[in-house]
N, C-alpha and C positions, 0 to 999 in steps of 0.2 A: 600694572602690577604683574610681574612675571610669575609663571607657575611651572612645576616640574611634572615628570611622568608619575612621580609618587603622588602628587596632588590629584592627578586624573584618576589614579587607582583608588585613592581615598574617597573621592566623590562617587565613583562607581560603587564602592562598598556601602556608602551611605544611602544611595538612591536605588541601587540595583538596575541602573540604566546602562546601556552599552558604552564601551570605551570612547568610541568616536563621538557620540552625542555628548558625553561628559566633557571631552576636549573642546568641542564647539561651544558648550555652555560656559566653560571657564574662559575661553578666548573672548566671548561676547561680554562676559562679566569682568574682564580685565583681571582675572585671578581671584576675584572676591567669591568665597565659598557660598555665603548666604545668598548672594545675588544669583550665583550659578544654579543653586537649588531652586530658587524662585523661577528662574527661566525654564528649568526642566518641568516644573509643575505647571507653568503657564502653557507649555507645549503639550502637557498631558503625558509626558513620557514617564515620569515617576509613578503616576497613577497606573499606567499600563503595565509597568514593570512589576508592581505589587501583585497583579493578577497572574503573573507568569508562573508562580509556584502552585497554582491551583490545578487540580487534575482535569485534563481535557481528554475524555475517552469517547465522547459522542462525535458528531460531525458528519462529513460527507466524503464519499469516494466518487470521483468523476473520471470516466474513461471517454476519450474523444479522439476523432481523427479529422484532420483538416481536409475539407472537401476539395480544396484547390491543389495542395501539394502532396497529400496522402500521408504526411507525417502523423504519427499517433502519440498520445500521451495519456498517462493515468496518474492521478494524484490523490492523496488523502490529506484532508485538512480537518483538524479536530477542534471541537468546541466543548464546553462543559455540560451543556444540556441538549437534549433532543429537540427542545423547543426552538433553540437557535438554529440547529441543523436544518430545520424545516423552513426557516426564514428565507424568503426569496432573495433578499439582498446578500445574505451569506452564501447562498447557492450560486449566485451570479459571480461573486468574488472568487469562489473556487473554480468556476468555469473560466474566468478571466486568467487565473493563475495557470491553468492547464494550457491556455493560449500562449502565455509567456514561455512556458516550458517548450512548447512546439517550436516557437519562433527563435528563442535564444539558445536552446540546447545547453542549459547550465549543467555543470559537473555534479553538483550536490545541492542540498537545501541551502547552505550558506551562500553558495554562488547564486542561487535563485533569488535570495533576499536582496542581493546587490543589483539585480536586473531592474531595468526601468519598467514601470507600469504607468503609462501616461506621463505626468509631470513628476511623479514620485518614484522612489525606489519601492520594490516589493516590501521591504522591511518597514518603510514609512507608511505605506498603504495598510500593512498589517496592523501597525500601531494605531492607526486611525480607526480601523474596524474594531479593535479591542475597546477603544474609548466610546465609539458609537453604540456598539452592541452591549458592552458591559460585562463581557466574559473573557476568560483566557482563550485565545485562539492560537493554535500551533500548526505550522506546516510540517507534517510528519515525514512524508516520503513521496517520491514520484519515480516514474520510469518514462523513457522516451524511445520510440521506435522510429528510425529514419525511413525514407521512402524506398529503400532497397527491397522492402517486403510489402505485400498487400496487407494493410493493417485494418483490423475490424475491432470496433469497440462494442462492449456489451455492458449495460448498467442494469442492476437488479434491485428491486424494492426501493426505488427513489434515492439511490446512492448508498445503500447499505453495503452492497458488494459491487465491485467493478472488475471487468476483465478486459485486457488488451491482448489481441491475438495477432501474430505476425506470420504470414504464409509466403513461402518462396514459391513462385509459380513461373511457368514458361511464358515467353512473351505473348503468345496468342491468348493467354488467360488473364492478363493484367487488369483488364476492365470488365471482366465477366461478372454478371450479376449473381450467377450460381456460386461462384467462388466466394463472393461476399456473404451470401446466405450460409455457405459452409462455415465461414469464419464466425458468423453469429451463432450457429449451432454449437461450435466448439466452445465459444464463450459461455453459452448457457450450460454446457456440460461441466466446464470448470467451475462455474458459479455454484451449481447444484451439488457436485460430487467432491469438491475441494481436494483435488489430488495433491499429494506431497511432492510428486515429481512429474515432469513432462513425459519422460520416456524411461524405460527400465535401465537404459544405459546411464542415466543420470543418478541412479541410486549409488551412493558412496559405499566403499568397502566396510566402513565401521557400522553403518546402518544395516547392511546386508549380513554382516557377521553377528550382530546383536539379534536380528530377526531369526537367523538360523539356530542360534543358541536357544531362543525361546521355543521355537518349533520342535527342536530336538528334545528338549525337556518335556514338552507336552506329549510327544510321540512315545518317549520312553515310559512315561507315567501310564499312558493308555495301554502300552504293551505289557507292562507289569501286571495290570488288572485284567488282561485279556484271558479268555478261556484257553486259547492256543497261542502263546507268545511267539512272535516272529524272530528270525535271526537278526543280529545287529545290522548286517549289511542291507537288509530289506528296510529297516527303520531309517537308515540314512537316505535310501532312495525315496522313501515316503516324504522325507523333509524336503528334498529337492523338488518334488512334485508340488508341495505346499508353497514353496517359494514362488512358483508360477501364479498361485492364487494371490499371493501378496502383491505381485506386480499388477494383477488385474484389479485389485482394490485401490492401489495407491499411485499408479502411474497413468496419467491422462491418456496416452496413446493406446495403452493396453486395456483400459476400462471398456466395459460394454457400452456401446453407443446408446444414449438415453432414448433416442427416437426409434431405435431398432436394435433391441438388446441381443439379437442373434449374431451380430457382428461387433468387432471392436472399433474404437475410434479410428485407428490407423487403417483398418480394412475399409471403413466407410470413406475415408479420404482417398484411398487408392481406387475405390469404385467410382467416385465422382471424377477423379482425374482421367480414368479410362473412358468414361462416358463423354467427357468434354474433349478428349483427344489431346491432352497436354500433361504437364507435370505439376504436382502440388505437394508441398512438404511443409508440415508445421515446424517452424524453427524457433518461435518465441511465443511464450504465453505467460502473462503476469496477472495474478489475481490478488486484489486487495480487498480485505473485509474491514469495514469501519471499526476501529477500536480494538482489533485483535491483538492480544498480547499486552494490552495496557491494563494495569491493575486499577479497577474502579473503586472509588470510595464507597463503602457500605455504610449508609446512614442508619442509625438505630433510632427509629421514629418514636418508639415508646419511651426510651431513655430521654430523648429530647423534650418530649411533652412533660415527663416527670420533673425534669430539671427546671422547666419554665413554671411549674406549679409551686415550686418551693418558695 
């Protein structure tokens, strides 16, 4: 029995399973809808798809660097509960996904899902994990650093926060242990301080203009209530000075170095480079925090108990 693209679309709407899986099921069922649905259920795909609309805001961030090739990857995979996030099988799955990212260099999450993971595609392996674990699992995001930089991974609190650091160094420092220790320190800094930007030059004009507007309003209010108000041109100079403080709080390279707060991160990097007799420049830094920006479901436990008592 023949079927059309409209039939595939209809089956997808009925089951919430991907288009390609619906097409395969209809082909196998010779166009019979009921049989196609049964095939999808036997494969567990329909069951897995039903979990896909449940909020997954827990999970694991994994940052890693290949010991052989030096390529680095950082990935976030979300689950519904912290219990699953701590499961060794789930954590190994996330680590394996990071390995696929390093090896295959996919362009985005959809491309990653099409990559092979053993005998399965990543998408098929993901569906199997959903069925095995019983929760919605989502690959949220990843970044990959090639071997043009010295890459260092830092993981904090068992996968709550991950940081991947990329350092451009002179040839004489490419395998230097002190450089890798520096990369780890920068990763720790980023994990702890959560900078909005890597360098002050990365702050966009809109953000800078908004910050200046806020600082000017604050300075004018302070001046209005001062015993001896300052001239307006002095107020504008004060604002420019306070922008420097904004950089120190929000830009990684301008932040005070956590291990020695009398110098900035960029000053510490320069000092290490001078000591080692080479060049070091921080060129890439990515920080992922598990679940950041995902709106979590807020359960009303009292209301749930009350409804059960009715």
